[in-house]
N, C-alpha and C positions, 0 to 999 in steps of 0.2 A: 611261488608268489607271483601274481598277476601284476601286469603294469598298471600305473595310475591311469584313470580316466578323468577327464576334466569337462565340467559343464557350468554354463553361466547361470546365475540366478536372475535371469532376465525376464522381460515382460513376456516374451514368447513362451517361456517355461512356467509362467504362473499357473497354479492350480486354483487359487482363490485369493482374494483380497477383501478385507473388511475394515471400513473406516479410513481408508487410504487410497492412494493412487500410485501407479508407477508408469513412468514414460520412457521413450526411446527416441527422442527428437533431436536432431542436429547437434549430436555430440553429448547431449545430456542423457543419463540414465538414472533419473532421481526416483526416490521412494519417500513418501511422507504423507501426513494426515490431510484430510479434506474437511471443509466446513460442513456444519449440520445442515445448512440450507441448500437445496438444490432447486431444479426447475420443476420438480413434481410436487413438492410440498408448499408451494406458494399459496397465499390466500387470493392474490390477484396476479395474473401474468398477461399483460395486454399491451398492444401498441396501436389498437384500433378504437374508433369512436371517441369517447371521453379521453382517451390516452394517446391520441394522435396529435402531433404538432409540438414543437418545442422539446421533443423527447430524445433527440441526438445529443445528449449532454456530454460534451468533450472536456469542458473547462475544469481545472483543478487548481485550488480547492473551492473556487467560487463560481462554478457553472450553475449552481443553484443557490437559493436562499429560502429561508423559512420564517414566517411570523405566525405563531399559533398553528391554526389548521391550514394556512395557505402556504402553497408551494410554488415558487418562482423558478422557471427553468429557461435556459437559452440553449438552443440546439445549433449544431454545426451543419448548416444547410436547410433547417426547417424552422427558423424563427424563434419566437418567444411565447411563452404561455404562463398562465396562472391557473392553478387548480386548487380545489378544496378537498382535503382528506375527510371523508364522511365517517360517521360513527360505525358503520359496518365494514370499514376498511377499503371501500371503494373510493374512487376519486370522480369529481365533477370538474369539468373544464369551464372556468369562468370567462377567460379571455384567451384569444390566440390571434397572432398576426405573423404570417409566414415571412414578411419582410419588414421587421420592426425597426431596424437600425437606420436612422437618418444619416446620409452622407451629404457632403457639400450643400448645394442649394436646391437640388431637385431629386437626386437618386436615393434609393434605399438598398438595403443589403440583408441577407438572411443567414450569414455565417457569424455566429457570435460565441464567445467563450467566457464572458464575464458579466455578472449582475451583482449589484449591491443595493441593499435597502436600508433606509433610515426608519427603524420601527417606532421611533417617537412620533415623527410627523407623518409617517405612512407614505414615504416618498422613495423613489428608486431610480436607478440609471443602469443602462445596458451599453456595453461597448464591446470591441474586438481588438485583435492585435494587428491584423494584416491590412486593414483599411482604416481611414480616418473617418470619424463620426461618433455620435452618441445620441441616445434617446432617453429622456426622462419621463417619469410616469408618477401618478397619484393613485394609490389603491386604498384610500381611506374608506371608499364606498363598498369595499369588499369585506370589511371586518364585521363581526357580529352576524354572520350569515348573509351579508349584502352581496351584491353581484355587480356593482357599478365600478368600472375600472376606467381610468382616464389616461390615454396617451397624450402627453403634452404635444403642443404644436412644435413644428420645426423651429429651431432657434433662428432668430432674425438679425443677430448681430453680425458685424462685418466678416467674422470668421466662424461660421455656424458649425463647422466640424470640429472645433476646439472645445473640449470639456473644461480645460483650464486655459485661460488667457484669451478666450474668444473676444472679450471686450477689451482686452489689453490691460486689465486690472493687475495682473500678477507680475508682468514682466517676462513671464515664460509662457510656454504653451505646451499642452498635451492633447493629442487628438487620437491616440491609440494606447493600448496598454498591454502589459504582460509580455508573453512570448509564446512560442509554439504550443498553443492550446492550455498554457498555464495562465492563471488569472493574476493580473496585477491591479485588481480592483477589490476594495474591501471597505466595509462600513465600520466605524467605531462611534457609537452614538449617533449624533447628527452629522458627523463629518464623514465624508467619503475620501479615502486615501487612494491614490493612484500612483502606479509605477509605470514609466513609459517603455514602449518597445524601442524607440529610437534613443539616441544619446544626446539629449539636450538640456539635462538638468543635473549634471554631476554634483555629488555631495549634498544634494537637497532632497527634501521630501515635500511633495505637494499634496494639498487637500482642498476640498470644497464643501461648503454647506449648502445642501439642496434647498433648505428652507429659507435662508436669508440671501443666498447667492454669493456669500463672501467666499473669496479664494485666499489661501495662505501659502507662502513659501517658507518652510522650515529649513534651517541650515543656510549655508551661503557658499560661494564659489571657493573660499579658503577652507572650508571644512570646520569652522569654528562657531557657526551660529546655532543657537538654541541647544547647546549641549548641556547635558546633566553635569553639575559641578563635579570636577575632578576627573572626568572622562577624557579620552584621547581625541585629538584632532582627526576628523575623517580625511584620511590621506589617499584614498583610492577612488577612482571614477567609475563606479558601477552603472550598468544599464541592462535593460530587459529584465524587469523585476517580477517576482512572484511574492504575493503577500498573504499573511495570515493574521487573524485577529484572535487574541486570547482575552476573552470577555472577563474571566475571573480576575485577571491583573491589569485589565484595561491597557493593553499594549499591542502595537502592531509590529509584526516581524516583517521587516522591509528588506527582503533578500534579492540578490541580483545573480543573474545567470553569468555575467561577464564581469570580471576584473574587481569584484568586491563582494564580500558576503560577511556581514550583514549589518543593518542598522536596527536597533530596537527603539521604537517610539513609545516612551513611557507616558502615562496620563493621556492616552491618545484621544479620548472622547472629550477632553476638557479644553479650556481656552488657553492653557499654558503647557502644552507638551514639551517634553524634553527628549533629546537624542542621545543614544548610547552607541558608540562605535565598537564593533566586534570584528577585528581584522582576522579572518580565518587563514590568510596567507602567513601572517606572522606567527600563527599557532601551529603552522606546519602541515595543514590539511588542504592546501591549494587555495588559489584566489577565487575560483569560479564556483557558483552554486548550480552545477549542472543538474543534480538531482533535486527534485522538489519535495519538500516534506518538513513538517514541524510536529513534534509530539513532546508534551510535557507531562511526565508520569504523575507528578505531585505538584500541581500549580498553586496549591494553597501553602504547603509547608516547605517546598523547595522550588520556588518559581524560576530560579536562575539556573537549574539543572534540566536540560531538555536535549532531545535529538533534533538535528537539522540537517538538511540536504547540503552537500558540499561537492567537491570535485570527484565525481565517480564513486561517492560513497555517502553513507549516513554517519553522522558524527554525534557521539554523546558528549556534550560540552557543558561546562559550568562557566557562565558569564560573569560570576561574581567579581573576578579580578578586573574585568573591564569597567566596572563601575568606579574604579580608582585609576584608570588609565593604563592598565596592564593587559597582558595577553590572556585570553580565555584558557581555562584548563581543559585538556582533552582527555577524557576517561576511555572511551572505546571508539573503534572505527569499524564499520562494516562495508566492505567493497562490494559493488554491483557488477563488476566486469573482471572477474578473476576465477580461473579454473579451480582454485582451492575453495571457492564459495559458490559463486553463481556467475554466469555470463549472459548479459542482456544486450550487449553491443550498442546500447542506446540509453536514453534517459529512463528513469523509473520514478514512481510516486510512492509515498508512504505517509503515514501519520493520519492526523485527524484534523478536520475543519473546526470542530468545537473541542475544547480542552476539559469541560466539565464532565462529571460522572453521575449527575443526577438531573432530573427534569428533562425537558425537551426544548428545542431539538438537541440531539446528542448523537455523535457517531463513535464514541468510545463504547467498549463493552463494560457496563457499569461495575461488575464484579471483579474485573480484571484490569485495573488501571494501568498496568505495564505491558498490556498486549498492543504491540506496535504492528499494525497490519500494513501490507503492501498492496498496490493497486495497479491495474493494467495501464501500460503506456507504450504506444507504438507497436501494439500486438505482442509485447512481451509481458510476462506475469499476468496473463489473461484471467486466471483463476485466483488471483491474489496471492498471498503468502504472509509470512511474519518474519520479523527480525528476532533473532535469537541473541539476546544480550549476554547470555551465560557464556556462549562460545564465540561471540562476535562473528556469527554467520547469519544466513537467513535461508529459509526454505521457501521456494517457489518453483513451480514448473515453468520452463521457459514459454511454452504455449500448451494449449490443450490438445494439440495434434499428437498422434501416436501415444495415446494415453489409455490405460486400463484402470478404471476406478470403481470403487464401491458405489452402486446406484440404488441400493435397497435400504440401508440403515435409516430408520425414521421415515421412510418413504421419500427419501431426498431426491432420487433421480440423479440425473447428470448435474454436475457443478455449473453454476452460473459462470459465464465468462464475458469479458468485454475488452476491446483492443485499447480503450482508454476508459478510465473510470475514477471513482471516488469510493470511499467506504459507504456502505448502506447507512442511512440516517434514521433514528428513532423520531417519529413525529406523533403528536397528539391530535385527536379529533376534538370536536367541540365539547363532547361530554367526558373528555379525558382518556379515552381508549387509546392505546398506543400501538403503533405498527412500525415495522422496519420497512423502509422504502429504498430500493436499489435502482439507480440510474446509470447509464453508460453510453458508450459510443462504440459500434461495431460489434460483431458476433451476436451475443444475446442482448446487447444494449438496443438502443432505438426503441425503447419500451420501459415499462414500469413493472417491477417485480416487487410485490408486497407480501410480507410475512407477518403473522401475529407475533406480538411481542414475546410470548412464552415459548414460541418455537426456537428462540435463540439461534437464528439461522447463521450467524457469523461467529459462533463459537466453534473451536475445533472439535472433531471427534478424537479426543485425546488418546483413547485406548484403541489401538489398531493392530492389525495382524496381516501378514502375507505368508503364502505357502508356495513352494516351487517343487517341481519334480515331474514325473517319476523318473529317476536316473538309474541305469543298470549297467553291469559290466558284461563283457563278451561272454557268451555261452552261459548267461545267467549265473555267474560266479557269485559266491558270497561276498557281501560287502562288509569288511571288517574294520576299516578305518577311514576317517574322513578329515579333511582339512579345508576350512573356509578362508578365502583369500579376499583382501581389500576391506576388511571390517574396520580399518581405521578411518574410512570415509563416512562411518555411521556416527552421527553426532547426537548426544543425549544431553538436553538441558537439565538443570538441577531439579531434583525431586521427581525425575522421570526415570524409567528403566527400559532397557532393550535386551532381550534375551533371545539367543539363537538355540533352537532345538533341532535335533536331527533324528531321524528314524530309518532303520534299514529294513523294516518290514511293512513298508507302504502306509505308515501312519498308525499302525496298531499300537505301538508303544513309542514314547519319545524319550530322548536322553538329552540332557543339557550340554551344550557346547560352549566351552570357554573361549569367547571371542577374543580375549586379550592374550592367549597363549601362543607360543611359536612352535608348539608341537601338535601333532594330529590327535584326533579323538579316536580311541579304540572302543568299539561297541561291546557291550556286555551281552547283547542279544544276537541272535543269528537271523540273517535275512538277506534278500537279493535285490530289494527295491528301496532306493533312497529317496526320501523327501526331507526338505529343509523348511523350517518355519521360524519367521521373525516375529516375535510377540513383544509389543510395546505398550507401556503404560505412560499416559500423560495427563494433561489437563486441558480445559477449554481454551487456554491461552498459550500453551506450548506442549510439544510432544517431540519424540525422536524423529529423525529423518536421515535420509541417506543422499549425500551429494555425489553424483555419479559421472563427473567429467574424466575421472581416471579409470573409467570402466566399471562394469557390473561387479557385484560380488561374485566370486566363482568358487565352485566346490570341486576338490579332487578326492577321489575315492579308489580304493583297491581291496584286494584280499591279502590276508596274512597266512603263512603257514602255521600249522597247529602249535609248533614250538614257540613261535613268536607271541602267540596269544596266551600261552600258559606261563604264568608268573612263577610257577614252581620249577620250571626247567631254566637252568642257568646257561647262559651263552658261553661257549668255549672258543678258544683261539688255538688252532693247531699249529705246532711249531714245524718249520721247515728248515733243512740244513741249507745254508748258503753255499753256492758253488763259486769257486774263483773264476 
């Protein structure tokens, strides 16, 4: 019998990979599906000409806004722009200002991470988190094919940098929003909601009507103001907010990075909104909302059940108990900095800006309402990924570095990547033709990538395969048995399959390997060249994947004596006389 030989099913030993990628970066050796869309099958891929300016879109979720065929973007270092999506899928730039943001009484600024628009009155505002100031605008002249855009004059009141409280009407003031590239600025009808970077309005929610100029403070310092009947007092002082708007349910998710998470503003677009306090600390998932994300799988039939960012994790929460003053119900948790799942060492983004699954604009995948996509943040998860609610895990490559991926399926080419990003958004042109538009910051960002709707670029290639080899024994000995190690790090969502095949004759014939067994596989064929194949079936919204922080899958192989392979030969134990 020969000794065992051991080999890793590593990226270096890949023979082929289809529909997936495998990496070996900074402790991660992951394998998993990639998106259908890549850099080679885009309809438009450009950062020049009509696509230059305001294209360094870093803010999430509101680094961009859409009204019909109009796209409003704020860039980190390259100003603000308005573009029209044309019927042929190209874009025309209507307006651009490299230093759009007003500061104090004279200066301007070009680093912005938030824009919000009132689509009723065709008004909007732009702000950022790291300096004081704001700029409002009127885009009514851009509708119906028009090209007249009006940048409002610099505010002339005593505190021109304050979006809230500039004229002293609210008793509070806000001059910056959000936090580190996340947006604390969102529109609900005619009202612009804002969450401040600084900590000056504890337990309160502030909003402003751009059309009338009216400012309102919801809540009060004691946490009892404007509460929905029966809900709990807001008892934590959160700040550095990130905001989402759920149009279907007319509610603002008013979440905080520090010390509180989160307030739901119901009837947000109306004159009488109400606050619901959802204390995540009391629910046992941490006080802070470090991860930014919101995703409601069924906003029509189950609006109170959704995923939200929390302390180093995404949480599947039901806030129904909060409506009567109790603690939210936690159903699932997915950690983003854990070697049993994924390690990002920083923040991450997930979910959708828009919760609807019909019409436009929309950034969910219409046919797969439970598909929770992840997005790049601080250079992590550059290629995105997805949350696997079946296993409470997620699949994402830490970076695109040291990656081997399928670049040919569907003419996809290499995967799109960005250091910061949002999900691609489905837009409609004037004649109703729809296109997927992707923006981002860093890497392949600083540009516009546009795919045709039917390309379905951000569906997964659910069926994928990887093959490793060719492995041999010393002196080209026969390979009679094989054992695959670390298969417990292979995760299989519901209705998916992952089958390991082995071949000792260089792929001429394949035998199924039982990945759940604790014994080795003995070949029925003869051969000297081992290959291993992982064949997975999945869907556009989920597929098997391998989490590799505990090492690659490894294969051990050796030869057997003829007697060991012959089931008709019984093993014997020779008796020995024991000596005193």
